[in-house]
C-alpha positions as CSV (number, residue, x, y, z in Angstrom):
1,M,-11.7,13.1,-1.2
2,S,-10.0,13.9,-4.2
3,L,-9.9,12.3,-7.4
4,G,-6.3,12.1,-8.3
5,S,-4.8,11.6,-11.6
6,W,-4.2,8.8,-14.1
7,D,-0.9,8.0,-15.6
8,P,-0.7,5.0,-18.0
9,A,2.8,4.3,-17.5
10,A,2.6,4.7,-13.6
11,D,-0.6,1.7,-14.7
12,A,1.5,-0.2,-16.4
13,A,4.4,-0.4,-13.0
14,A,1.3,-0.5,-10.6
15,H,0.6,-4.3,-12.3
16,S,4.4,-5.3,-12.1
17,V,4.5,-3.7,-8.4
18,E,6.5,-5.7,-6.3
19,I,6.6,-6.1,-2.1
20,E,9.3,-3.9,-1.1
21,A,11.0,-4.6,2.7
22,A,11.5,-0.1,2.5
23,S,7.6,0.4,1.2
24,L,6.8,-1.8,4.1
25,K,8.8,-0.7,6.6
26,R,7.3,2.8,5.5
27,F,4.0,1.7,5.8
28,I,4.4,0.3,9.0
29,N,6.2,3.5,10.5
30,Y,3.1,5.4,9.0
31,S,1.1,3.4,11.4
32,I,3.3,3.5,14.8
33,N,3.6,7.5,14.3
34,D,0.0,8.1,13.9
35,Q,0.0,9.4,10.3
36,L,-2.5,6.6,9.0
37,G,-4.9,10.0,8.8
38,E,-2.3,11.8,6.7
39,L,-2.3,8.7,3.6
40,E,-3.6,11.2,0.9
41,I,-0.9,13.5,1.5
42,L,2.4,11.5,2.1
43,I,1.8,8.9,-1.0
44,V,0.6,11.1,-3.8
45,G,0.7,11.1,-7.7
46,D,2.4,8.3,-9.5
47,E,3.9,6.7,-6.6
48,S,0.5,6.3,-5.3
49,Q,-1.2,4.9,-8.5
50,V,2.0,2.1,-8.9
51,L,1.7,1.4,-4.9
52,A,-1.6,0.9,-5.2
53,G,-1.0,-2.5,-7.2
54,L,0.2,-3.9,-3.9
55,M,-3.7,-4.4,-3.3
56,Q,-4.1,-6.5,-5.9
57,L,-0.7,-9.2,-5.6
58,E,-1.6,-12.9,-5.0
59,H,-1.9,-14.4,-2.0
60,S,1.5,-15.9,-2.1
61,A,3.4,-13.0,-2.4
62,W,2.0,-11.3,0.9
63,K,2.6,-14.7,2.3
64,A,6.5,-14.8,1.4
65,A,6.5,-10.9,2.6
66,A,4.6,-11.7,6.0
67,D,6.5,-14.4,6.9
68,T,9.5,-12.3,7.6
69,L,7.9,-9.9,9.5
70,S,7.3,-9.9,13.6
71,D,3.5,-9.9,15.0
72,D,3.2,-6.3,15.5
73,D,4.8,-5.0,12.4
74,L,2.2,-7.1,10.7
75,L,-0.4,-5.6,12.4
76,Q,0.9,-2.0,11.8
77,L,0.6,-3.3,8.3
78,I,-3.1,-4.0,8.6
79,R,-4.2,-0.6,10.1
80,F,-2.2,1.0,7.3
81,F,-3.9,-1.2,4.5
82,V,-7.5,-0.8,6.1
83,V,-7.1,2.9,5.9
84,A,-5.2,2.5,2.4
85,E,-8.2,1.3,1.3
86,N,-10.1,4.5,1.2
87,L,-7.3,6.3,-1.3
88,A,-8.5,6.8,-5.1
89,G,-7.5,3.1,-6.5
90,W,-6.5,1.2,-3.6
91,E,-9.3,-0.7,-3.2
92,A,-8.8,-4.4,-3.0
93,G,-12.1,-6.0,-3.4
94,E,-11.8,-9.6,-2.9
95,K,-8.1,-9.3,-2.6
């Protein structure tokens, strides 16, 4: 387990992060390629801090993004986010 680092600029960016198709595809591919055990290596530093903001987005934002994905892609994203919640700062809490 690593503690990571905190960057105030990245923290501000995390609060305004948007769901991007390219990021979702990347997360889906991590799951498909059995790389979920390597997330601490694949998503690091400021990028991790910014993308962690996805965990706190409102349901409506995720509904809009999910509507464009196949059932298999959704399953892969679920797998990704279940594992990603173990990354520092990626806690979803009640979201």
